[in-house]
ROKEPA-76786 format. One record per residue: x, y, z of N, C-alpha, C in turn. Coordinates in Angstrom, 1 decimal, padded with zeros to 4 digits, always signed. Last residue first. Layout:
! residues N
[rec [X; Y; Z]; [X; Y; Z]; [X; Y; Z]]
...
//
This chain:
! residues 148
[rec [+008.8; +004.6; -011.8]; [+010.2; +004.3; -012.2]; [+010.8; +003.2; -011.4]]
[rec [+005.5; +004.2; -013.0]; [+006.4; +004.2; -011.9]; [+007.8; +003.9; -012.4]]
[rec [+004.2; +006.3; -015.6]; [+004.6; +005.0; -015.1]; [+005.6; +005.1; -013.9]]
[rec [+001.6; +008.7; -015.0]; [+003.0; +008.4; -015.4]; [+003.3; +007.0; -014.8]]
[rec [-001.8; +008.0; -015.9]; [-000.8; +008.4; -015.0]; [+000.6; +008.0; -015.5]]
[rec [-004.0; +009.2; -018.3]; [-003.0; +008.1; -018.0]; [-001.9; +008.6; -017.1]]
[rec [-007.4; +010.1; -018.4]; [-006.0; +010.4; -018.1]; [-005.2; +009.2; -017.8]]
[rec [-009.5; +009.3; -021.1]; [-009.2; +009.0; -019.7]; [-007.7; +009.3; -019.4]]
[rec [-010.4; +011.9; -023.4]; [-009.7; +010.7; -023.1]; [-009.5; +010.5; -021.6]]
[rec [-011.5; +014.4; -023.8]; [-012.4; +013.3; -023.9]; [-011.7; +011.9; -023.5]]
[rec [-008.6; +015.8; -025.0]; [-009.9; +016.0; -024.6]; [-010.8; +014.7; -024.8]]
[rec [-005.6; +013.9; -024.0]; [-006.4; +014.7; -024.9]; [-007.8; +014.8; -024.4]]
[rec [-004.2; +014.0; -020.7]; [-004.7; +013.3; -021.8]; [-005.4; +014.3; -022.7]]
[rec [-001.2; +015.2; -019.2]; [-002.6; +015.3; -019.5]; [-003.0; +014.6; -020.8]]
[rec [+001.6; +014.9; -019.0]; [+000.7; +013.8; -018.6]; [-000.7; +014.0; -018.9]]
[rec [+003.0; +017.2; -019.9]; [+003.5; +015.8; -020.2]; [+002.4; +014.8; -020.0]]
[rec [+001.6; +019.4; -019.1]; [+001.9; +019.3; -020.5]; [+002.3; +017.8; -020.8]]
[rec [+001.5; +018.8; -016.3]; [+000.3; +018.8; -017.1]; [+000.6; +018.7; -018.6]]
[rec [+004.3; +019.1; -015.7]; [+003.6; +017.9; -015.5]; [+002.3; +017.8; -016.3]]
[rec [+004.6; +021.8; -016.4]; [+005.4; +020.8; -017.1]; [+004.7; +019.5; -017.0]]
[rec [+003.0; +023.0; -014.5]; [+002.7; +023.2; -015.9]; [+003.4; +022.2; -016.7]]
[rec [+004.3; +022.1; -012.2]; [+003.0; +021.6; -012.4]; [+002.6; +021.8; -013.9]]
[rec [+006.7; +023.5; -012.3]; [+006.7; +022.0; -012.4]; [+005.4; +021.5; -012.7]]
[rec [+005.6; +026.1; -012.0]; [+006.4; +025.7; -013.3]; [+006.4; +024.2; -013.4]]
[rec [+004.6; +025.9; -009.4]; [+003.7; +026.2; -010.6]; [+004.4; +025.8; -011.9]]
[rec [+006.9; +025.5; -008.0]; [+006.0; +024.4; -008.0]; [+005.0; +024.6; -009.2]]
[rec [+008.1; +028.1; -008.4]; [+008.8; +026.8; -008.9]; [+007.8; +025.7; -009.0]]
[rec [+006.2; +029.7; -007.1]; [+006.5; +029.9; -008.5]; [+007.1; +028.6; -009.1]]
[rec [+006.6; +028.7; -004.5]; [+005.3; +028.5; -005.2]; [+005.4; +028.7; -006.7]]
[rec [+009.1; +029.6; -004.0]; [+008.9; +028.1; -004.1]; [+007.6; +027.8; -004.7]]
[rec [+008.6; +032.3; -003.9]; [+009.5; +031.8; -004.9]; [+009.2; +030.3; -005.1]]
[rec [+005.2; +032.7; -002.7]; [+006.6; +033.0; -002.8]; [+007.3; +032.3; -003.9]]
[rec [+002.3; +033.8; -001.1]; [+002.9; +033.2; -002.3]; [+004.3; +033.6; -002.4]]
[rec [+002.7; +033.9; +002.6]; [+002.2; +034.5; +001.3]; [+002.9; +033.7; +000.1]]
[rec [+002.0; +031.4; +005.0]; [+002.9; +032.3; +004.3]; [+002.3; +032.7; +003.0]]
[rec [+000.6; +029.7; +006.7]; [+000.0; +031.0; +006.4]; [+000.9; +031.9; +005.6]]
[rec [+001.4; +027.2; +007.4]; [+002.2; +028.3; +007.9]; [+001.6; +029.6; +007.5]]
[rec [+000.4; +024.1; +008.5]; [+000.0; +025.2; +007.7]; [+000.7; +026.5; +008.2]]
[rec [+000.9; +022.2; +010.3]; [+002.0; +022.5; +009.4]; [+001.6; +023.6; +008.4]]
[rec [-001.4; +021.7; +011.7]; [-000.3; +022.4; +012.4]; [+000.8; +022.9; +011.5]]
[rec [-002.8; +020.1; +010.0]; [-003.1; +021.5; +010.0]; [-002.1; +022.3; +010.8]]
[rec [-000.4; +017.9; +008.4]; [-001.3; +018.2; +009.5]; [-001.7; +019.7; +009.4]]
[rec [+001.4; +017.4; +006.3]; [+000.8; +016.2; +007.0]; [-000.3; +016.6; +008.0]]
[rec [+001.1; +018.8; +003.0]; [+001.5; +018.9; +004.4]; [+000.8; +017.8; +005.2]]
[rec [+002.1; +019.6; -000.2]; [+001.5; +018.6; +000.6]; [+002.0; +018.7; +002.0]]
[rec [+001.8; +021.3; -003.1]; [+002.2; +021.5; -001.7]; [+001.4; +020.6; -000.9]]
[rec [+002.9; +019.6; -006.1]; [+001.9; +020.1; -005.2]; [+002.4; +020.3; -003.8]]
[rec [+005.5; +018.8; -006.9]; [+004.7; +019.6; -007.8]; [+003.5; +020.3; -007.0]]
[rec [+006.8; +016.9; -005.5]; [+007.4; +018.2; -005.5]; [+006.7; +019.2; -006.5]]
[rec [+004.9; +014.8; -005.7]; [+005.3; +015.2; -004.4]; [+006.0; +016.6; -004.4]]
[rec [+004.1; +013.7; -008.1]; [+003.5; +015.0; -007.7]; [+004.0; +015.5; -006.4]]
[rec [+004.4; +011.2; -009.5]; [+005.5; +012.3; -009.5]; [+004.9; +013.6; -009.2]]
[rec [+002.8; +009.1; -009.0]; [+002.4; +010.0; -010.1]; [+003.3; +011.2; -010.2]]
[rec [+004.0; +008.1; -006.8]; [+004.0; +007.3; -008.0]; [+003.7; +008.2; -009.2]]
[rec [+003.3; +010.1; -005.0]; [+004.6; +009.8; -005.3]; [+004.8; +009.1; -006.6]]
[rec [+000.5; +010.0; -004.8]; [+001.1; +011.3; -005.2]; [+002.5; +011.0; -005.7]]
[rec [+000.3; +007.3; -003.9]; [-000.3; +007.7; -005.2]; [+000.4; +009.0; -005.7]]
[rec [+001.5; +007.6; -001.4]; [+002.2; +006.8; -002.4]; [+001.6; +007.1; -003.8]]
[rec [-000.5; +009.1; -000.1]; [+000.8; +009.8; -000.4]; [+001.6; +009.0; -001.4]]
[rec [-002.4; +007.1; +000.1]; [-002.6; +008.2; -000.8]; [-001.4; +009.0; -001.1]]
[rec [-001.0; +005.4; +001.9]; [-001.5; +004.9; +000.7]; [-001.8; +006.0; -000.3]]
[rec [-000.4; +007.0; +004.2]; [+000.7; +006.4; +003.4]; [+000.2; +006.0; +002.0]]
[rec [-002.0; +010.0; +004.9]; [-002.2; +008.6; +004.6]; [-001.1; +008.0; +003.7]]
[rec [-001.9; +012.6; +005.4]; [-000.9; +011.8; +006.1]; [-001.1; +010.3; +005.8]]
[rec [-002.5; +015.8; +004.0]; [-002.6; +014.3; +003.8]; [-001.5; +013.6; +004.6]]
[rec [-003.6; +018.5; +002.5]; [-003.4; +018.0; +003.8]; [-003.6; +016.5; +003.8]]
[rec [-002.4; +020.6; +000.0]; [-003.0; +019.3; +000.3]; [-002.7; +018.8; +001.7]]
[rec [-003.2; +023.8; -001.0]; [-002.4; +023.0; -000.1]; [-003.1; +021.7; +000.1]]
[rec [-003.0; +026.0; -003.5]; [-003.8; +024.8; -003.1]; [-002.8; +024.0; -002.3]]
[rec [-002.8; +029.6; -003.6]; [-002.2; +028.3; -003.4]; [-003.2; +027.2; -003.0]]
[rec [-002.8; +032.1; -006.0]; [-003.5; +031.5; -004.9]; [-003.0; +030.1; -004.8]]
[rec [-001.9; +033.6; -008.2]; [-001.0; +033.5; -007.0]; [-001.8; +033.0; -005.8]]
[rec [-003.4; +033.3; -010.3]; [-003.8; +034.4; -009.4]; [-003.0; +034.4; -008.2]]
[rec [-002.4; +031.0; -011.5]; [-002.4; +032.2; -012.3]; [-002.8; +033.5; -011.5]]
[rec [-002.9; +029.2; -009.5]; [-001.5; +029.7; -009.6]; [-001.5; +031.0; -010.5]]
[rec [-005.5; +028.3; -010.0]; [-005.2; +029.2; -008.9]; [-003.9; +029.9; -009.0]]
[rec [-005.1; +026.6; -012.2]; [-005.9; +027.8; -012.4]; [-005.7; +028.8; -011.2]]
[rec [-003.4; +024.7; -011.0]; [-002.9; +025.4; -012.2]; [-003.8; +026.7; -012.4]]
[rec [-005.1; +023.7; -009.0]; [-003.9; +024.4; -008.6]; [-003.3; +025.2; -009.8]]
[rec [-007.0; +022.4; -010.7]; [-007.4; +023.6; -009.9]; [-006.2; +024.3; -009.4]]
[rec [-005.4; +020.4; -011.9]; [-006.1; +021.4; -012.7]; [-006.5; +022.7; -011.9]]
[rec [-004.7; +018.9; -009.6]; [-003.7; +019.6; -010.4]; [-004.3; +020.7; -011.3]]
[rec [-007.2; +018.0; -008.7]; [-006.4; +018.8; -007.9]; [-005.3; +019.6; -008.7]]
[rec [-007.9; +016.5; -011.0]; [-008.7; +017.6; -010.6]; [-007.9; +018.5; -009.7]]
[rec [-005.9; +014.6; -011.0]; [-005.9; +015.5; -012.1]; [-006.8; +016.7; -011.8]]
[rec [-006.5; +013.2; -008.7]; [-005.3; +013.9; -008.7]; [-005.3; +014.9; -009.9]]
[rec [-008.9; +011.9; -009.5]; [-008.9; +013.0; -008.4]; [-007.7; +013.8; -008.4]]
[rec [-007.9; +010.1; -011.3]; [-008.8; +011.2; -011.8]; [-008.9; +012.3; -010.8]]
[rec [-006.7; +008.2; -009.7]; [-005.8; +009.2; -010.4]; [-006.7; +010.3; -011.0]]
[rec [-008.6; +007.9; -006.7]; [-008.2; +007.5; -008.0]; [-007.4; +008.6; -008.7]]
[rec [-008.5; +007.3; -003.3]; [-008.4; +008.3; -004.3]; [-007.9; +007.7; -005.6]]
[rec [-010.2; +006.4; -000.4]; [-009.6; +005.9; -001.7]; [-009.6; +007.2; -002.6]]
[rec [-010.9; +007.6; +002.0]; [-010.6; +006.2; +002.0]; [-009.8; +005.7; +000.8]]
[rec [-010.3; +010.6; +003.6]; [-010.5; +010.0; +002.3]; [-010.0; +008.6; +002.3]]
[rec [-009.7; +012.1; +005.7]; [-010.8; +011.2; +005.9]; [-011.2; +010.6; +004.5]]
[rec [-007.6; +013.8; +004.9]; [-007.4; +012.9; +006.1]; [-008.5; +011.8; +006.2]]
[rec [-007.5; +015.7; +003.0]; [-007.7; +014.3; +002.6]; [-007.6; +013.3; +003.7]]
[rec [-008.3; +018.9; +002.6]; [-008.0; +018.0; +003.7]; [-008.4; +016.6; +003.2]]
[rec [-007.0; +021.5; +000.9]; [-007.8; +020.3; +000.7]; [-007.4; +019.2; +001.7]]
[rec [-007.1; +024.9; +001.2]; [-006.5; +023.7; +001.8]; [-007.5; +022.5; +001.6]]
[rec [-006.7; +027.6; -001.0]; [-007.5; +026.5; -000.4]; [-006.6; +025.5; +000.2]]
[rec [-007.0; +031.1; -002.0]; [-006.2; +029.9; -001.6]; [-007.1; +028.9; -000.9]]
[rec [-008.9; +032.4; -004.7]; [-008.7; +032.3; -003.2]; [-007.9; +031.0; -002.9]]
[rec [-009.4; +032.3; -007.4]; [-008.8; +033.6; -006.8]; [-008.5; +033.5; -005.3]]
[rec [-010.7; +030.2; -008.6]; [-009.2; +030.2; -008.6]; [-008.6; +031.5; -008.0]]
[rec [-013.4; +030.6; -008.1]; [-012.9; +030.6; -009.5]; [-011.4; +030.7; -009.6]]
[rec [-013.3; +030.4; -005.3]; [-013.9; +031.6; -006.0]; [-013.3; +031.7; -007.4]]
[rec [-012.7; +028.1; -004.1]; [-011.5; +029.0; -004.5]; [-012.0; +030.3; -005.2]]
[rec [-015.2; +026.9; -003.8]; [-014.4; +027.3; -002.6]; [-013.3; +028.3; -002.9]]
[rec [-015.8; +026.5; -006.5]; [-016.6; +027.4; -005.6]; [-015.8; +027.8; -004.4]]
[rec [-013.8; +024.7; -007.3]; [-014.0; +026.0; -008.0]; [-014.8; +027.0; -007.2]]
[rec [-014.2; +022.6; -005.5]; [-013.0; +023.4; -005.5]; [-013.1; +024.7; -006.1]]
[rec [-016.8; +021.7; -006.3]; [-016.5; +022.1; -004.9]; [-015.3; +023.0; -004.8]]
[rec [-016.3; +020.9; -009.0]; [-017.2; +022.0; -008.6]; [-017.0; +022.6; -007.2]]
[rec [-014.5; +018.8; -008.6]; [-014.1; +020.0; -009.4]; [-015.0; +021.2; -009.1]]
[rec [-016.1; +017.1; -007.1]; [-014.9; +017.6; -006.5]; [-014.4; +018.9; -007.3]]
[rec [-018.0; +016.4; -009.1]; [-018.4; +017.1; -007.8]; [-017.2; +017.8; -007.2]]
[rec [-016.4; +015.0; -010.9]; [-017.1; +016.3; -011.3]; [-017.5; +017.1; -010.1]]
[rec [-015.4; +012.9; -009.3]; [-014.5; +014.0; -009.6]; [-015.2; +015.2; -010.2]]
[rec [-016.9; +010.7; -008.9]; [-017.1; +011.8; -008.0]; [-016.2; +013.0; -008.3]]
[rec [-016.3; +008.8; -010.8]; [-017.7; +009.2; -010.7]; [-017.9; +010.4; -009.8]]
[rec [-013.6; +008.4; -010.5]; [-014.0; +009.0; -011.7]; [-015.4; +009.5; -011.6]]
[rec [-013.3; +009.1; -006.9]; [-013.0; +008.3; -008.1]; [-013.6; +009.0; -009.3]]
[rec [-012.8; +009.2; -003.7]; [-012.7; +010.1; -004.8]; [-012.3; +009.2; -006.0]]
[rec [-014.7; +008.3; -000.9]; [-013.9; +007.9; -002.0]; [-014.0; +008.9; -003.1]]
[rec [-014.7; +010.0; +002.3]; [-015.2; +008.9; +001.4]; [-014.2; +008.6; +000.3]]
[rec [-014.3; +013.5; +002.5]; [-014.5; +012.2; +003.2]; [-015.1; +011.2; +002.2]]
[rec [-012.6; +016.6; +002.8]; [-013.2; +015.6; +002.0]; [-013.3; +014.3; +002.8]]
[rec [-012.7; +020.0; +003.4]; [-012.5; +018.7; +004.1]; [-013.3; +017.6; +003.4]]
[rec [-011.3; +022.7; +002.5]; [-012.3; +021.8; +001.9]; [-011.9; +020.4; +002.5]]
[rec [-010.8; +025.8; +003.9]; [-010.5; +024.4; +004.0]; [-011.6; +023.6; +003.4]]
[rec [-009.7; +028.9; +002.5]; [-010.7; +028.0; +002.9]; [-010.2; +026.5; +003.0]]
[rec [-006.4; +030.2; +003.4]; [-007.7; +030.1; +002.6]; [-008.7; +029.2; +003.3]]
[rec [-004.0; +030.8; +004.4]; [-004.1; +029.5; +003.9]; [-005.4; +029.3; +003.1]]
[rec [-004.4; +033.4; +005.4]; [-003.5; +033.2; +004.3]; [-003.6; +031.9; +003.7]]
[rec [-006.5; +032.8; +007.5]; [-006.7; +033.8; +006.4]; [-005.7; +033.5; +005.2]]
[rec [-007.4; +029.5; +008.3]; [-006.5; +030.6; +008.5]; [-006.5; +031.5; +007.3]]
[rec [-010.7; +028.9; +006.8]; [-009.5; +028.5; +007.5]; [-008.7; +029.7; +007.9]]
[rec [-014.1; +028.2; +006.5]; [-013.0; +029.2; +006.4]; [-011.9; +028.7; +007.3]]
[rec [-015.0; +025.1; +004.9]; [-015.0; +026.0; +006.0]; [-013.9; +027.0; +005.9]]
[rec [-016.9; +022.6; +003.5]; [-016.1; +023.8; +003.2]; [-016.2; +024.8; +004.3]]
[rec [-016.9; +019.3; +003.1]; [-017.3; +020.3; +004.0]; [-016.3; +021.5; +003.8]]
[rec [-018.1; +016.7; +001.0]; [-017.1; +017.8; +001.2]; [-017.7; +018.8; +002.2]]
[rec [-018.1; +013.3; +000.3]; [-018.7; +014.4; +001.0]; [-017.7; +015.5; +001.2]]
[rec [-018.7; +010.5; -001.8]; [-017.8; +011.5; -001.2]; [-018.7; +012.6; -000.6]]
[rec [-020.2; +007.4; -001.1]; [-020.3; +008.7; -001.8]; [-019.4; +009.7; -001.1]]
[rec [-018.5; +004.4; -001.1]; [-019.2; +005.4; -000.3]; [-019.1; +006.7; -001.1]]
[rec [-019.0; +001.4; -002.9]; [-018.3; +002.7; -002.8]; [-019.1; +003.7; -002.0]]
//
């Protein structure tokens, strides 16, 4: 497995910082991912774009980190946008029922810089429901939703 690497850069003002990830995101690398996102979002107060275009593999544990960070950011009306065009990783988001929960765009050109809005409120509500339903108890390995 290749070690993950993150590059944090300032992005368009409304879209926030860009956290460009590379390598594999698995249970061993998610603590680092959690720390990178918390620092880049300034504790959930600043919007982020997480660029997954150079991620070779993502485990479900990585999805939970993204969801946890978006939930924290939503309390401050900060948005986490996922930049991903990989069919394999998009399938993981789909199987885990996150396509309408997280904001996912296919390219940097699709970043619109819009302020927090009604659709973000709706996504935040769906995320809270998703976390209530699928989050594991403390200390337990998360269990993804079953595919329908």
